[in-house]
C-alpha positions as CSV (number, residue, x, y, z in Angstrom):
1,X,-37.3,-53.1,-3.5
2,X,-39.1,-56.5,-3.1
3,X,-42.0,-55.1,-5.2
4,X,-39.5,-54.2,-8.0
5,X,-38.3,-57.8,-8.1
6,X,-41.9,-59.1,-8.1
7,X,-42.7,-56.8,-11.1
8,X,-39.6,-58.1,-12.9
9,X,-40.6,-61.7,-12.4
10,X,-44.2,-61.0,-13.3
11,X,-43.0,-59.4,-16.5
12,X,-40.8,-62.4,-17.3
13,X,-43.8,-64.7,-16.7
14,X,-46.0,-62.6,-19.0
15,X,-43.3,-62.8,-21.7
16,X,-43.1,-66.5,-21.3
17,X,-39.5,-66.4,-20.0
18,X,-40.2,-68.1,-16.6
19,X,-40.3,-71.8,-16.7
20,X,-42.5,-74.2,-14.8
21,X,-42.1,-75.4,-11.3
22,X,-39.2,-77.7,-10.6
23,X,-40.1,-81.1,-9.3
24,X,-39.7,-80.4,-5.6
25,X,-42.1,-81.6,-2.9
26,X,-43.3,-78.2,-1.8
27,X,-44.5,-75.7,-4.4
28,X,-42.3,-72.6,-4.7
29,X,-43.6,-69.2,-3.8
30,X,-44.6,-67.0,-6.7
31,X,-41.7,-64.6,-6.3
32,X,-39.1,-67.3,-6.3
33,X,-36.4,-66.9,-8.9
34,X,-36.2,-70.7,-9.1
35,X,-39.2,-70.5,-11.4
36,X,-36.8,-69.3,-14.1
37,X,-35.9,-72.4,-16.2
38,X,-32.3,-71.5,-17.1
39,X,-29.6,-74.0,-18.2
40,X,-26.3,-73.7,-16.3
41,X,-23.0,-75.5,-16.3
42,X,-20.8,-75.4,-13.2
43,X,-17.0,-75.2,-13.0
44,X,-16.9,-79.1,-13.0
45,X,-18.8,-79.3,-16.2
46,X,-22.0,-80.5,-14.5
47,X,-25.4,-79.4,-15.8
48,X,-27.2,-77.4,-13.2
49,X,-30.5,-75.4,-12.7
50,X,-31.0,-72.4,-10.5
51,X,-33.2,-74.4,-8.2
52,X,-30.4,-76.9,-7.4
53,X,-29.5,-74.9,-4.4
54,X,-33.1,-74.8,-3.1
55,X,-33.3,-75.6,0.6
56,X,-30.4,-73.3,1.7
57,X,-29.9,-69.6,1.6
58,X,-27.8,-68.5,-1.4
59,X,-25.6,-65.5,-2.0
60,X,-25.8,-64.9,-5.8
61,X,-23.8,-62.5,-8.0
62,X,-22.8,-62.1,-11.6
63,X,-19.3,-61.7,-12.8
64,X,-16.8,-62.8,-15.5
65,X,-13.5,-64.5,-15.1
66,X,-11.3,-62.2,-17.2
67,X,-12.4,-59.1,-15.3
68,X,-9.4,-57.4,-13.7
69,X,-11.1,-54.8,-11.5
70,X,-14.7,-55.1,-10.3
71,X,-15.3,-58.9,-10.4
72,X,-12.4,-59.7,-8.1
73,X,-13.9,-57.3,-5.6
74,X,-17.3,-59.1,-5.9
75,X,-15.5,-62.4,-5.0
76,X,-13.7,-60.6,-2.1
77,X,-17.0,-59.3,-0.9
78,X,-18.5,-62.7,-0.8
79,X,-15.5,-64.2,1.0
80,X,-15.5,-61.4,3.6
81,X,-19.2,-61.9,4.1
82,X,-18.5,-65.6,4.7
83,X,-15.7,-64.8,7.2
84,X,-18.1,-62.6,9.1
85,X,-20.3,-65.6,9.8
86,X,-19.7,-68.2,12.5
87,X,-18.0,-71.4,11.2
88,X,-21.2,-73.4,11.5
89,X,-23.1,-70.7,9.6
90,X,-20.7,-70.8,6.7
91,X,-21.7,-74.5,6.0
92,X,-25.3,-73.4,5.7
93,X,-24.9,-71.0,2.9
94,X,-24.4,-71.6,-0.8
95,X,-22.6,-69.2,-3.2
96,X,-23.6,-69.0,-6.8
97,X,-21.6,-66.8,-9.2
98,X,-22.9,-66.7,-12.7
99,X,-20.7,-65.6,-15.6
100,X,-21.8,-62.7,-17.9
101,X,-19.3,-64.1,-20.5
102,X,-20.5,-67.6,-21.6
103,X,-18.3,-67.5,-24.7
104,X,-15.0,-67.3,-22.8
105,X,-15.9,-68.6,-19.3
106,X,-15.8,-72.4,-20.0
107,X,-16.0,-74.8,-17.1
108,X,-12.2,-75.2,-17.3
109,X,-11.7,-71.4,-17.0
110,X,-14.2,-71.2,-14.1
111,X,-12.5,-74.1,-12.3
112,X,-9.1,-72.5,-12.7
113,X,-10.5,-69.2,-11.3
114,X,-12.0,-71.1,-8.3
115,X,-8.6,-72.6,-7.5
116,X,-6.7,-69.3,-8.1
117,X,-9.1,-67.3,-5.8
118,X,-9.4,-70.1,-3.2
119,X,-13.1,-70.5,-3.6
120,X,-13.1,-74.2,-4.7
121,X,-15.1,-75.4,-1.7
122,X,-18.2,-77.6,-2.3
123,X,-20.6,-74.7,-1.5
124,X,-19.2,-72.3,-4.1
125,X,-20.7,-72.7,-7.6
126,X,-19.1,-70.8,-10.5
127,X,-21.5,-71.2,-13.5
128,X,-22.0,-70.3,-17.0
129,X,-25.3,-70.2,-19.1
130,X,-26.2,-69.6,-22.7
131,X,-26.3,-65.9,-23.5
132,X,-30.1,-65.8,-23.6
133,X,-30.3,-67.3,-20.1
134,X,-27.6,-64.9,-18.8
135,X,-29.9,-62.0,-19.9
136,X,-32.9,-63.6,-18.1
137,X,-30.9,-64.3,-14.9
138,X,-29.5,-60.8,-14.9
139,X,-33.0,-59.4,-15.2
140,X,-34.4,-61.3,-12.1
141,X,-31.3,-60.5,-10.1
142,X,-31.5,-56.8,-11.0
143,X,-28.0,-56.8,-12.7
144,X,-27.5,-54.6,-15.7
145,X,-24.7,-55.3,-18.2
146,X,-23.5,-54.5,-21.6
147,X,-20.6,-56.1,-23.6
148,X,-18.1,-53.5,-24.8
149,X,-16.3,-53.5,-28.2
150,X,-13.1,-54.8,-26.6
151,X,-15.0,-57.9,-25.2
152,X,-15.1,-56.6,-21.6
153,X,-18.4,-56.0,-19.8
154,X,-19.8,-52.9,-18.1
155,X,-22.1,-54.2,-15.4
156,X,-23.7,-53.3,-12.1
157,X,-22.2,-55.2,-9.2
158,X,-24.3,-56.6,-6.4
159,X,-24.5,-59.5,-4.0
160,X,-28.1,-60.8,-3.8
161,X,-29.3,-62.9,-0.9
162,X,-31.9,-65.6,-1.7
163,X,-33.9,-67.5,0.9
164,X,-34.1,-71.3,0.9
165,X,-37.0,-71.0,-1.7
166,X,-35.3,-68.6,-4.0
167,X,-36.9,-65.3,-2.9
168,X,-34.8,-62.2,-2.8
169,X,-34.2,-61.1,0.8
170,X,-31.4,-58.5,0.5
171,X,-28.9,-56.9,-1.8
172,X,-25.6,-55.2,-1.3
173,X,-23.5,-53.1,-3.7
174,X,-20.6,-52.6,-1.3
175,X,-17.5,-54.0,-2.9
176,X,-14.3,-55.4,-1.4
177,X,-15.7,-55.6,2.1
178,X,-18.5,-57.2,4.1
179,X,-21.6,-55.1,4.3
180,X,-22.8,-55.3,8.0
181,X,-26.5,-55.0,6.9
182,X,-26.1,-57.8,4.3
183,X,-24.2,-60.0,6.8
184,X,-27.1,-59.5,9.3
185,X,-29.6,-60.5,6.6
186,X,-27.6,-63.7,5.8
187,X,-27.5,-64.5,9.5
188,X,-31.3,-64.0,9.8
189,X,-31.8,-66.2,6.7
190,X,-29.7,-69.0,8.2
191,X,-31.7,-68.8,11.5
192,X,-35.0,-69.2,9.6
193,X,-36.1,-72.8,9.5
């Protein structure tokens, strides 16, 4: 599976869709998604980059706020994954949820959702990006989606674990519950210096 992600990133690099290295002390590994230069805005209206979470493991997923069925299960899966960790471990993980619907998911909408779903802690980041960047982020995370005529989205649902340098370590498509294998991968990532 890791080879598949490397191929996707290599394809993006060949197409000129992967940006340069962010200005961090250590160079990023070649298979880091943090090479993708995407513009994001979080639920507080703050401009962000994918690499802003560098240095900690990250659980990443894609969703949209007006979704009534699958996306709430994605959020529940992340919350249950967190609950399966020891309290000290929970502080070491970042959560990044990126909207598939930049037209409707404004920072105010994302902030309201964070409060409503009780995920308004400092390590949860609900973000939006321009549509062109959404497509590129989805490609590197292996998420497929299509906007339907009614404005809703049909999309694959996955939690993706990134290491501290933005490399994909694990993926889970179990919804509404904590996937024991994924929880184990998170624990191993947190134990890696």
